[in-house]
N, C-alpha and C positions, 0 to 999 in steps of 0.2 A: 611743392617740387624736393626730394630727393636728392644727397645727397650726391647718389650719380648721374645724377641728368646737369651736373653746375657745366658740362660743359656749350651748356647750353643758354649761359652766361652774358651776356656783354661784356665783353673783356675790352682791357682800358690799352688807351692809342700803345701802337709798338711805335718804339723807339729806336734810333740808333747805337744803340750799345756799346760800338769801340767812338761814339760820340762822346756820348756819358762818361765812360771812364777815362775820357783825357779830361775832359772840365770837372770828374771829381778828382782828379790829380791836381788840376790848377785850383781846383777851392779847397781841399785840406790839407792837416799838417803835414807838415817832410817826411814823418815817424809813420805816417798812414799810408805814403806815396806803394813804398812797397806788393804792401796788398792788393791794391789797382790793379799796379805790371803785374800779377800772380792771377790775377781774376782774369784779367785780357788774355793772357796765355791758357788756361786753364779751360774757358771758357771756348775762345776758337778752335781748340783740340776736343773740346766734349769730351773731359775726360769730371763729372759728371759729383763724384763721389770722394778725390780730388779736392774740387770744386764745395764741398758742404762742407768740406773739412776744414780747411779756408778761411771759406762763412764765419765760422764758427770761433774761430781765432779771433776775427775781424769783433765780430761781435762782443769777444769775448775784453779785446782792447780798452779801459777806461778811455783812450784818445780818441775810439767810434760813435764816443755816445751822443752828440748831436749828430748826428749821420747816420745812427742803422736806420729809421724809421724809410728815409727815401732813400737805400743802397736795397733795404727788401721792398720796396713799393718799384723802383725802378728797374730794378737791376733779375733780384732771385723772379719775382713776377714773369720774368720773360720763358723761364725754364722751374719753375717747379712741377711740374705736373713732370719733368724727366728727374727728380731724386726723390730719393728715403720720403715716402710719407711721412714717418714719425719724425723722422729730422725736419722735415721743411717744418711741422706743425709746433716743435724745442723755439726752431726758432723764431717759427712768429709769436710766441709769447714771449722770449728773452725781447724780440723787439716790442713787440705792444709795454712795457712797463713802462719806456720812455713814453707814453701817449698819454697827457696829463689831463689831459678831457675825457671826463669821462664818456658820455654818445660815444665820444670819435674813437673811446677803448673799445667798448664792446663791441663799433661797428666795424672795424677791425678784423676785429677775434668773431664775429658775426661772418664776414664777407669771410674769412678763411673756410672758414667748418664749409658754405656754399659752396670751398673748389675742391675737398672733401673728400675721398667715394669713400665710405663706410663697410662697404661691402671687402673692394679691397684692401681698403688699410685700416682697422677696424683698432684697435691701438690708438695712429692718431687721432681717430674719430676723440675715442672715450678723453686721450688728452687735452685736447682743445675742449671738451665740452667741459670738466673739471675747470679749464680757465676762464670763460664763462664763466659757470656758479659760485670759481670766488671773485672777479669783478662786481657779478652782481651784488655780493655777500657784505662788498665793499661799498659797495652803491648802497646799498640798506633796502636792496631789495630779496628780501628771505621768501617769496613767494615761486621767483624765478628761479632762486639758488636748489629752493627744495626739488624746482623740473626738473634742473641741466644735469642735479644730482646724480635724482632718479631712473633719467635716461642714459646718463654711461655705465650708471652699474648694469644697466637691462644689457649694454655692449658688454664690458670686465665679467659677469656670473656667466658667460657662454664663453669665455676666452681658457685657451691653457696658455703655462707658457710668456706670461703677461712679462715686458722689463718692465724696473724696475722704478723707471721713471714716471711712466702712467699709473703703476700701483700705489706710488705718493703723491701723488699729483688728484687723486683719489681719493684716499682718502685720508691728506691732509685739508683739502675742502668738506670734508664732511664732519673730521672730527672742529676742526673752524666754527662749522653750522650748527650744530649740536653747542658747542659752547654757550654758543646767541642765542640758543631756544632756551636752554637750563638742563639737557639732558643728560644726564650727570655717566650714566652706564655708556649709554650711546658715544662720550665723549669718549668715553672710557677705550672703549673698546677698537676707534677708528685710531684713534690717535698713538695709541700702542703700535697698531695693526704700520699705523705711518712709522711709524721710528725704525718695524721691524723693514721697512724700504729704500731707508737713507741710512747712512755714516753718520749721528748724531756730535761727534768730537766734527767733521770736518763740516756737514751740513751746514752746517747751527754757532750764530756765531755765539758768546759763554752766556748773553742775556738774554737766546731765543731759548739755550736749554735748560738753565732757574726757568725760565715762565711755563716751559712745557712742565717739565717737574713738580713743580710747586700747585699749577694744574689738575695734570693726574693725579696727585694726592687727596685737593680733595676733592677730585671729582669716585674715586675711592669709596672717600668716605660718606659722602651723599649717595653714592648713588644705594638706588633699594633693593637692588639683584646681586651687588656685586658682594661677593663674603671670599674669595676669593684675591687674596693678592699678589701671589704669586709670581705672575713673573713682570710683576713691576718691582717686585719686592729685589728679585734678579737684576736689570734691566739700570745697564752704567746712567744710567738721565737721571737717577736719583741722589749720583757724587752731587751733582751741579747745587741743591739743596745744602752742600758740606760748607760750615767756616761763612755763613751768610742768617741775618733773623730770624730763617725762616725754619734753619735746621733743625726745628723741633717738629715738624710736620713729618719726619722722614722718621723719628723714633718712636714719632706720636703712629703710624704703620706699622712700625713693628711690633707697638705694642698691641694695637689688635688685630695684630698677624698669631699672636699670641694670649689671644683673649684674655690678657693679665688687668686687671678691674681698678687694682694698686695706682698699677702704674698710669693707670689713664686721669685716674682724680688727681697725682703727683703734675699729671702736662696741666688737668682741664683749666687752672688761671690764667691758663697762657691765650684761648681761645678768642677772649677779647679783643685779640690783634688783629682777627680771622669773622671779622662782623660774621658772616655766614655763615659761619661753624659754630657759634654762641647762637645764633639766632635758630641755630639746628639745634639745639642740645640731649633737646628729651628726641628723638631720631638715634641721633650717637650716644645715651645713656643702652636706648633698648639692640640698636647695634655691638652694640660692648662687648652688651649682658649675653648675645647671639654666640658673641663666636664664644666668651668665656664656655659657655655648654659644651660648645664644639670644644675646644682643646679638652674640655671633662671627660668627655665622655674619650676623648682618642688618649690621653693618658691611661683611661680601662683595658682592659688586656678580653679578647670575646667572647670570652667567659663570662666576664665582667660588669658589664652591659642594664643590668638592670638598676635604676638608680630611683629614690625613691624622691617623692615632689620635698622633703627636708633637706637632703644632700646637694640638693638644686638651688635651694634657693639658699645655703652658703655659700653657697662658690661662685654662684650670680652675686650676692648679695642685694636679694630682694625679696621682698617679702615675700611669705609662704602662698599669700592666696592671688600670686603672678605669675608662679609656673609654671601655672597648666596654660594657661594666654601666651607666656612665651615657647613653649610646647609645640604650643598649636602653628604659632608663628612658625619655628624652626623645619616643622613636619609639611607646613606650606611652601615654603623655602626650596624644602627638596634637605637642607642643609641636611636631617639625617632621615633617617627608615625606623620606621616600628609603631607597636603599641600604645595605646597609653590609655591608665587605672585607672580610674578616679573613683573608685572606692576606697580601693587601698590607696592610692595616695604615692601611685608605682611608673614610672617611663619604662617600659622595654622595646631598648635600641639595638637595632639589627647594623644598623651599617651607617656613617656618617663621612663627611664630603670631604672626599685629599685635598691638600693644600701644602704648598710649601712651607718644610722645620726649621725652623729658627737652629740653632747649638745646639741650645740645649733643650731645644725637643729633642735633636736628632741625638741625643747621650742615652736620653729618655726609651726610646725604642733602641736604643745599645743594648743596652739595660736589660727590654722586655726580651727579645729575640734569644738574647745568653741565658734568661731564664728558661724559657722557649726549648731553646742548646737542651740547657739541664733537663728539661720534660724528657726529652727524646731520648738522650743518656741510659736513663732510669728504664721504658721501659726497653731497650735492644735489652740492659743487664737485665735484666725479669724474666724478658722472651728467649735470650738467645740458651739459657741450660737448656729451658724447655723444648726446646731445636733439637738441642745438642743429643737428648736424651730419647728422643721420638725419632731419626736419624738414624 
C-alpha cells in the first residue's frame, strides 16, 4: 500500500482535546503549564503554523522530556494532516528519540511514514526514511539500513531546493552506514556533504567534531580512489584535531597533499597509535609515492613534463624497476594523463590532477607565473619593433 493511501488506515480513537489538555496541566510541572494553555488557545483558533512553532518550543524544553511521546501521540496526531508535513516529521523524529525500546521506536517511525504522502511531501518522506535507516543501523540491521538509504536517495535525487535538514539527515546516515561497512571513499564523500548541510560549531559537540575529523582523516588516507584532499584541508572541522593526541593526523594530511615523502617517513613512527594505518602501511607508502609523483609533475612547466624513469625513482624514493608500475597506477587512477616509452624509460605527461595548494606550493606557482610573464614581455619587446616597421 502506498503512502498516499494512508488515509485508509484505521485511526487512533478520537479523544477530547480540551479534556486531554486539562489533564496534562494537572499532571505536569508548573513551568510547562503555559505551553498547554497556548496549545488550547491556538488549537481552538486553528492557527496551525503558530501551534507548530509552540510545539517545537515545548519539545525543545528539557522539562518536556517525559511527556513528549504522549503529547505527540494524543494531541499532535489529532491534527497532523493540517501541519506542514516536513515540520511534522521533524517533530516526530525528535520525539522518537525518547523511545528506548528498539521495536517500539521503529514502529513509531514506520507508522508515521504511512501517514506521510510521498507525492505531496517528498522531503518529509526522505527525512523519515533517513531517520528509520539510522534507527535500523543503531540496532544492527545493515541490510534494512541500505534499503532505506537507497529508497531515500531515489526520491532525493529528483528534488531541487531541498531543506538542509533533509540533506543532513540523508548524508549523515549514509556516512554512518559506510563507516560501519568500511567504505572509506563513500564515507569521505557523504561525511563532507553532511558537514556542508550543518553548522559544525553549533550542531556538533566538541567530541563529535573530533570524532568526525579523525574519521575523515583516516578515510582520506585509506580510500583507494581519493588523492585530492582539498575540500577536507580547507574545512574548519580539522581544527578539532588541534592540541589533541591525534593532531599528527592533520600534519599527515598536509604531508600527503604535498607529496612529501620525507615528512611521511618522519611521521610514520606514530602510525602504531592508529592500528588501522599501521596495518595498511604498504598501501599508504604507495599512496604517498603517487602524491609525490603528482607534486613532481606539478612543479614542472607545461613544456618540461617529459620525465625519465630515473628522475621519478629519485623523487619518489622507489627502486627503478618499480617506477613503471607506479606510472601505470597513476594513469589508471586518472591522476595523470600521458604516455610511457618503456624502451627509452621516459614518461610523457600532458596533464596532472588539479588540487589544493599549500602556501609553499602557491609560492612556487607565483614564481612560475612571474617567469611566464617575463617570457611574454620578451616576446612583446621582440615583436613590437617589427610591427612598427611594417606599419
